[in-house]
C-alpha positions in Angstrom: 3.6 23.5 -3.6 0.9 21.1 -2.3 2.1 18.2 -0.1 -0.7 15.8 -1.0 -3.8 15.3 -3.0 -6.1 16.6 -0.3 -4.4 20.0 -0.4 -5.0 20.0 -4.2 -8.6 19.1 -3.7 -9.1 21.9 -1.2 -7.6 24.3 -3.8 -10.4 23.4 -6.1 -8.7 20.8 -8.2 -11.4 18.2 -8.2 -10.7 16.1 -11.3 -8.9 12.8 -10.8 -5.6 12.6 -12.6 -1.8 13.0 -12.4 -0.5 16.0 -10.3 2.8 17.0 -8.9 3.1 17.1 -5.1 6.0 17.9 -2.8 5.6 15.9 0.4 9.2 16.6 1.6 10.0 19.6 3.8 11.7 22.3 1.6 14.6 22.5 4.1 15.3 18.7 3.7 18.4 18.1 1.7 16.5 15.3 -0.1 13.6 17.6 -1.0 11.9 16.8 -4.3 8.5 16.7 -5.9 6.8 13.6 -7.4 4.1 12.9 -9.9 1.2 11.1 -8.3 -2.3 10.0 -9.2 -5.0 11.8 -7.2 -8.4 10.2 -6.7 -10.7 13.1 -6.4 -14.0 11.2 -6.4 -13.8 8.3 -3.9 -15.1 9.0 -0.4 -15.0 12.8 -0.7 -11.8 12.9 -2.8 -8.3 14.1 -2.0 -6.7 10.6 -2.0 -3.0 10.1 -3.0 -2.5 6.7 -4.7 0.3 4.7 -3.2 -0.2 1.4 -5.1 -2.3 0.5 -8.1 -2.4 -2.6 -10.3 -4.8 -2.8 -13.2 -3.1 -5.6 -15.1 -0.1 -7.9 -14.9 2.2 -5.9 -17.1 4.4 -4.5 -14.2 6.4 -6.9 -12.1 6.1 -6.2 -8.3 8.8 -8.7 -7.3 11.4 -5.8 -6.9 14.5 -5.1 -5.0 14.7 -3.1 -1.8 16.0 0.0 -3.6 13.2 -0.2 -6.2 10.6 -0.3 -3.5 12.4 2.6 -1.8 12.3 4.8 -4.8 9.1 3.5 -6.5 8.3 2.1 -9.9 5.7 2.2 -12.6 3.7 5.2 -13.8 0.9 7.0 -11.8 -1.9 6.6 -14.3 -1.3 2.8 -14.7 0.5 0.3 -12.5 2.4 1.9 -9.6 4.3 1.6 -6.3 4.9 5.2 -5.3 8.0 4.4 -3.3 8.5 3.8 0.5 10.4 7.1 0.9 7.4 9.0 -0.5 5.0 7.0 1.6 7.0 7.9 4.7 6.9 11.6 3.8 3.2 11.5 3.2 2.4 9.8 6.5 5.1 11.0 9.0 3.3 14.2 10.2 -0.4 14.0 9.6 -2.9 11.6 11.0 -3.6 9.6 7.9 -6.1 7.1 6.7 -5.4 4.2 4.3 -7.9 3.1 1.7 -7.5 -0.4 0.3 -9.7 -1.8 -2.5 -9.8 -4.9 -4.6 -11.8 -5.5 -7.7 -12.4 -9.2 -8.5 -12.7 -10.9 -11.8 -16.5 -11.1 -11.4 -16.7 -7.3 -11.3 -17.2 -7.0 -7.5 -15.4 -4.1 -5.8 -14.7 -4.2 -2.1 -12.8 -1.8 0.1 -11.5 -1.3 3.6 -10.4 1.9 5.4 -7.9 2.0 8.2 -7.9 5.3 10.1 -4.4 5.0 11.4 -1.6 4.4 8.9 2.1 5.5 8.7 5.5 4.0 8.0 8.9 5.0 9.4 12.0 5.9 7.4 14.5 3.6 5.7 16.8 3.4 8.7 13.9 1.8 10.6 13.0 -0.5 7.7 9.8 1.4 6.9 8.2 0.0 10.1 4.4 -0.1 9.7 1.9 1.6 12.0 -1.6 0.5 11.3 -4.7 0.5 13.5 -8.4 0.6 14.1 -11.0 1.8 13.6 -11.4 0.1 10.3 -14.5 -0.1 8.2 -15.5 -1.4 4.8 -16.8 -4.3 2.8 -13.5 -6.1 2.3 -12.9 -7.0 5.9 -9.7 -6.6 8.0 -6.9 -8.9 7.0 -4.0 -6.8 8.4 -4.6 -5.6 11.9 -6.5 -8.3 13.8 -6.2 -11.7 12.2 -6.8 -13.8 15.3 -10.3 -14.7 14.0 -8.5 -16.8 11.3 -6.6 -18.8 13.8 -3.3 -17.4 12.6 -2.1 -15.0 15.3 1.2 -14.4 13.6 -0.2 -12.7 10.5 -0.9 -9.3 12.1 1.0 -6.6 10.3 1.2 -3.6 12.7 4.8 -3.2 13.8 6.2 -5.2 10.9 9.2 -4.1 8.9 9.3 -4.0 5.1 10.7 -7.1 3.3 11.8 -7.7 -0.2 13.5 -10.7 -1.9 16.9 -9.1 -1.2 16.3 -7.8 2.3 14.6 -10.2 4.8 13.1 -8.3 7.8 10.0 -10.6 8.4 9.5 -12.9 11.4 9.5 -16.1 9.5 12.5 -18.0 10.8 12.9 -20.5 8.0 12.6 -18.3 4.9 12.1 -14.9 3.4 8.4 -14.2 2.8 9.2 -11.7 0.0 11.2 -14.3 -1.9 8.6 -17.0 -1.3 5.6 -14.9 -2.3 7.2 -12.8 -5.0 6.9 -9.2 -3.8 7.7 -6.5 -1.2 5.4 -6.0 1.9 5.3 -5.7 5.6 5.3 -9.4 6.2 4.9 -11.1 9.6 4.9 -15.0 9.2 3.9 -14.3 6.4 0.5 -12.7 5.8 -3.2 -13.0 5.1 -3.4 -9.6 3.5 -0.9 -8.8 0.8 -1.5 -6.8 -2.5 1.9 -7.1 -4.2 2.0 -10.8 -5.2 2.5 -12.4 -8.6 -0.3 -11.3 -10.8 -3.2 -13.7 -11.6 -1.2 -16.6 -10.0 -2.2 -19.3 -7.5 1.2 -18.6 -6.0 -0.4 -15.4 -4.7 -2.4 -17.3 -2.2 -5.0 -15.6 0.0 -4.3 -12.0 -1.1 -7.0 -10.9 1.4 -8.2 -13.8 3.4 -11.0 -14.8 3.7 -12.6 -12.3 1.2 -10.2 -13.1 -1.6 -8.5 -16.5 -1.5 -6.4 -16.5 -4.6 -4.6 -14.0 -6.8 -6.4 -15.6 -9.8 -9.5 -13.8 -8.7 -8.0 -10.3 -8.7 -8.6 -7.8 -11.5 -7.5 -4.6 -9.8 -5.9 -3.4 -6.5 -5.6 0.0 -5.0 -4.0 1.6 -2.0 -4.2 5.3 -1.2 -3.9 7.8 1.7 -5.5 11.0 2.9 -5.0 13.1 6.0 -7.9 12.8 8.4 
């Protein structure tokens, strides 16, 4: 069975849609396969979708266990699950593709050529790095240009409203901003906030300064 959407693409399956992949090793006692949405058109195709939001019908303010296992449906709104993200990124050198479509119809994207997360026992620690290119701008790796040095996300642990692993000493960023993420203190790049809400402040600062401007979001990965 294919381990990711790139393997499917290389097998000649070049139509975007829902496919089954098996990112776990077959000898792993937790081995299972998962239905995912494969983007076979963007940037040479073969991308496995980790997160997608096309409207506000799915609540992303979820518990640790829900983010662990995933929620939603692949062809609509989705978080694929942190365990699956770990399996997809633990061996290969993987790129992360992020895009935001705004309410005025503008589509912007950013590609990070280094991306992985650790397992649950290590709180899904984020590895994210340069080089990064795109039209959206970097709001996760190097945020010093904003004057907020404690917003960089590499090395951060995953936080939800019921498990606080961020660096904010006087609160839980997941509880404050209504979603799970690799928060620092707290963020200037964050795609899981309350839909179309001013509470979702600066989803991708300075390119997108309010959640009220967001129409769609997308995160997907592909081996380099």
